[in-house]
C-alpha positions in Angstrom: 12.8 15.1 -12.7 14.2 18.6 -13.2 16.9 18.2 -15.8 17.3 14.4 -15.1 15.3 11.8 -17.0 12.8 9.9 -14.8 11.5 6.4 -15.4 9.2 4.5 -13.1 10.2 0.9 -12.5 8.1 -1.8 -10.9 10.0 -5.0 -10.0 8.6 -8.2 -11.5 7.5 -11.3 -9.5 10.9 -13.0 -9.9 12.8 -9.9 -8.7 10.5 -9.6 -5.7 11.0 -13.3 -4.9 14.8 -12.8 -5.1 14.6 -9.6 -3.0 12.5 -11.4 -0.3 15.1 -14.2 -0.1 18.3 -12.1 -0.2 17.2 -8.8 1.4 14.2 -9.7 3.5 14.2 -6.4 5.6 14.3 -4.3 2.4 11.5 -6.5 0.9 9.3 -6.0 4.0 9.9 -2.2 3.8 8.9 -2.2 0.1 5.7 -4.1 0.8 4.8 -1.7 3.7 5.5 1.3 1.5 3.4 0.0 -1.4 0.5 -0.9 0.9 0.5 2.6 2.3 0.8 4.1 -1.2 -2.4 2.3 -2.3 -4.2 3.2 1.0 -3.3 6.8 0.3 -4.7 6.6 -3.2 -7.9 5.2 -1.9 -8.3 7.8 0.7 -7.3 10.8 -1.5 -8.9 9.8 -4.8 -6.3 8.0 -6.9 -4.8 9.3 -10.0 -7.5 11.8 -11.1 -5.0 14.7 -11.0 -1.4 13.4 -10.8 -0.1 16.6 -9.1 -2.7 16.3 -6.4 -2.0 12.6 -6.0 1.7 13.2 -5.6 1.1 16.0 -3.1 -1.3 13.8 -1.1 1.3 11.0 -1.1 4.0 13.4 0.1 1.7 14.7 2.8 0.9 11.1 3.8 4.4 9.7 3.6 6.5 12.6 5.1 5.0 13.2 8.6 6.9 16.4 9.1 4.6 18.1 6.6 1.8 20.0 8.3 -1.1 18.3 6.5 0.0 14.7 7.1 -3.1 12.7 8.2 -3.1 11.4 11.7 -3.7 7.9 10.4 -0.2 8.0 8.8 1.3 9.0 12.1 -0.7 6.8 14.5 -2.2 3.9 12.5 -5.9 3.2 11.8 -8.3 1.4 14.2 -9.9 -1.8 13.0 -13.3 -0.3 12.5 -11.9 2.4 10.2 -10.0 -0.2 8.2 -13.1 -2.3 7.6 -15.1 0.8 6.7 -12.4 1.9 4.2 -12.2 -1.5 2.6 -16.0 -1.5 2.1 -16.0 2.1 0.7 -13.3 1.3 -1.8 -14.2 -2.3 -2.7 -10.8 -3.6 -1.6 -11.9 -6.3 0.8 -10.2 -9.6 1.7 -10.6 -12.3 -1.0 -11.6 -15.9 -0.1 -10.5 -18.2 -2.9 -13.3 -20.3 -4.3 -11.0 -22.9 -6.0 -7.4 -24.1 -5.8 -5.0 -21.8 -7.6 -1.4 -22.9 -7.7 0.1 -22.6 -4.2 -3.2 -21.3 -2.8 -6.1 -23.6 -1.9 -9.8 -23.2 -1.9 -10.9 -21.3 1.2 -7.5 -19.4 1.6 -7.9 -15.8 2.5 -5.9 -13.2 0.7 -5.8 -10.1 3.0 -6.4 -6.7 1.6 -3.5 -4.3 1.6 -5.6 -2.0 3.9 -4.7 -4.2 6.9 -1.2 -2.6 6.7 -2.8 0.6 8.0 -2.9 -0.8 11.5 0.6 0.4 12.0 2.0 3.9 11.2 4.6 4.1 8.5 7.8 3.2 10.3 
């Protein structure tokens, strides 16, 4: 970025498990941030044009900017969350068979539920 090299880094499962155990507050913040990131991508159209995506994310994340959507400031209502999940095909998943630590019938919640609360 600018004159400095930039490399995106996504922690692997074992690093996230360690973070959750050792720095739980930081882990919760990371999860909240990633959920809102994906919500923003769904609302504003994903990675079609990276510069627009980054600008949309900045507007969504930094509430001091003029164009920050009200949802980022005040949270979404349940009806809007369910509508958004249908529109973007990111609904809750009900497991049809046992899968490791998860059992048949367990519900994996969509990241969209995080939108109930504004970014803290």
